N, C-alpha and C positions, 0 to 999 in steps of 0.2 A: 363558497361552498359546493357548490355543483361540482363546476370544474375541476376544481382540486382532483377532487373525488375520482370523479370518470382518467383526468392526468393518473392518478395511482392504478384506474382498475388500467390502464393504457398498460401501463406497463406491465404490470402482472399476466397479463393477456398476451402479450407480447413474448415475454421471457418464461412463460412455463407453459406445459399445458392443459386440457382441460383436466384431465385427470390427476394431476400433479396438482393442479388448485384447490381441487375437488375429494381427493385421496387426501392428501400429506400439509395440502394448506386449512384445511380443518381442521387438521386433528394438532397441529402448533397454535392455529389462532384458540381453540379450545383449551391445550393445556398450558399456552400462556397467559390466558383470563383468568383460567382458574386457581393456578400459581399466585399470581401476581395478582390478584385478589387476596388470595384465603389467608397469604405468609404471614402479611401485615397482622391481625390479627396473634397468633404466635408471637409474636412478636411484641407486641401490646403487652398482652397477656404475662409473660414473663419478666417485662420491664414494669411490670404495675401500673404503668398509665391506665387513664382510662378506668380507672376499678370503680368508679362509682359508678358508671352506666356498664357495669358485666352481670350475668341475669343471672348467673349461677354463677357460686365458689369453689367449689369444687375443679382441679387440673390434672387433664387427662388427655394423651395426646397417640395419633397415629394417624394414617392417611392413606387414601387409594386415590384412581383418577380412572376415568371413560373416556372412549373417543367412538362419536358418532362417524358415519361416512355414507351421503350421497352425493350423486353426481346432477350438479345441474346447470342450466345454460349460462356462458359467462359472459357471452358478446355488447360491445356496447351496442347502444347506448344505457346506461344504468335504467332503471326501472324509475319511473316518476314518484317520487314522495308517496304522496297520496297512495297508490300500490302500495309501497313497502307497509305503508303503516294499516293501510285494512287488512291486508294480509297476516303484520306481524298481532296484529288486534284478536283478528281470528285465530291464530296460535292458540296466544294466550285462554282464549275464550274455550278451546276447546283441550286446548293441554290440561287445564284446572276438571273440569268435570272428567276424562276420561282417568287422570291422576288419583284422585278422588275416589274411583271406584276399586283401579287399582293397588290402590294403596290400604282401602278397608280392608281387600278380600289378603292383603299378605297381612293383617289383621287375626284371620280367622288361626286356631289352635294349632293347626300342623302346619303350614305353612309360616305362622311365627316361630314358629319351635325352630325347623331346616333349613330358613331362610332368610325370613326378614331382622330376626332376633341379633345378627350379625352387625346393622345398619345399629342397630340399640342399643349396643356395648358400651356406647358411649349416649351416659345420662346427661353430660354434662356440653352441648357441644358445643368446638368448632368450627374454622370457617369450612377445613379442607377435609372432615368430616360427612361432611353434607356428598360425597362421591364413596364413601368406604362405605363397603355391599357387599354380597353375594351377587355372585358373579352373574344367575340368572334374576336377582333382584334388577340388576344395570339393564339386563336387555329389556325387562317385562314395562318396569315401569318409561325406560327407554322407550318406548314405542308412543308413550301419549304427548314424546317431544318430536315426535321425529312424522305425525302420522300428519297433524298442519301440512306441513309442504309436500309430504306423499301426496296428500290430494291435492292442491293447489299451481304445484312444478314452478315454485318461484325459484328468480334470479340467482345465481352463488349467492351474489353479492346479501339480499334479504337472507337468505339464509345463515351467512356468518352476524348477519346483526343479530338475529332469534338465535344463535347462537350464546353469542355473548351477553344476552340480556337474559338467558337460559341462568348460565353459568353464577352470573354476578348476583340474580337472586335467587339463585339456591344457595350459593357461597354467605349470599346474607341472612339468610334466613338460621344459616348455623350457627353462625359468626356467636351470638352467644352475648354477645351484645342492643342494650338497644338503648341509643343516641335521642336528643335532641332534633338532630336532624334527619332521626327514619324516615324511610318514605310511608311507614304506616301512621304516623302523624299529621299527616299530609292526604295521602291519595287512599279515600271512601273500598272498603272492602281489602286492602291492601294487608293479606299478613302480618310480616316477615319476623324477626328473630324474639320478640317475645311469644307472637302466636305459635311456636314451633319450638321453640323451648319449652312450652306446657309441656309439645305431646312426646320428648324426647324423655320428662321425670315423673310422667305419671306410669302406673302399671300395664299394661299393653292393650288389656282387656279393657281397660275406663278411661285411654289415653285421650278420644278426641282427637280434634284437630288435625286429618286428614288428606285437607287442601294442597294445595301446591303454591300460588301465586294467591290468587285473590281466594276467599273464602267464603262467597258466596254458596257455597254444594255444604260446607258443613252450618250455615246457617239454615238454609234452608233444611235438613234433614234434624236437627237438631245435636249434631254430633261436637257443639261446639259449648254443650251448657257447660259443662263443668270448669273451662275455661273462660266464659263469660258470669260466674259464679264470683271467681277466684278477683280476676276486674273489679266486680264490685264491692267487693269485700275489702281489696285493696284503697277503694278508692270513698270507702268512707269512715276506712282506717287514717288516711291521711287529713283526709275535713276535719276526726276528730282532734288528730295530734294538730293542726293548725287554727283550731277552735280554741282548744286549750290556752297556745305559747300566743294567741291574740285575746 
């Protein structure tokens, strides 16, 4: 696997300049992952497939995208996986912390009205609404994503992998579906679509669920109480229904 990756990376650094890879390569990687992961959910909804996993049933459509540029080291050899995974773990932890506070600030009255309300035009989100936002919000919350790489100065390959994971995570969080194989069913403290969907359908002053990927900040500060109460109620109703059937 490592030799295949290094061969592919050798081709890239041989045929493209560092500027082309860091700027154009990062842009095209972002857009490719964003649209290829987000568009299938639009077709799923229009065709009515997997509707039993849909969290909300209202249909709304629009889209937007962003791009992030940061030049990094591109030379071979690629960094060892231990370093890559350590850096990406650090990025997730730091991004969750910074994003939580930035997102919570955006839910103050003035900023919500003039900036963040654009993203909340969709009470029933779908994948491509993940980046439908005011330009100021893209820059403000995008800072949480680039802060980790800015601190550690990773290899460009690590940056690209981090970009792919973040785009896939945010598209999944906005997809509007909760599947049996959703990551939130297997990874502790992972938010996922059900967690973030609640944030979109509740009034802005009481929404809570401000976290990005992992929900430890909402848990620590108690801003997920409404969501947890709703989950407890759903669990109670499901148990009651099963008892009646039996």
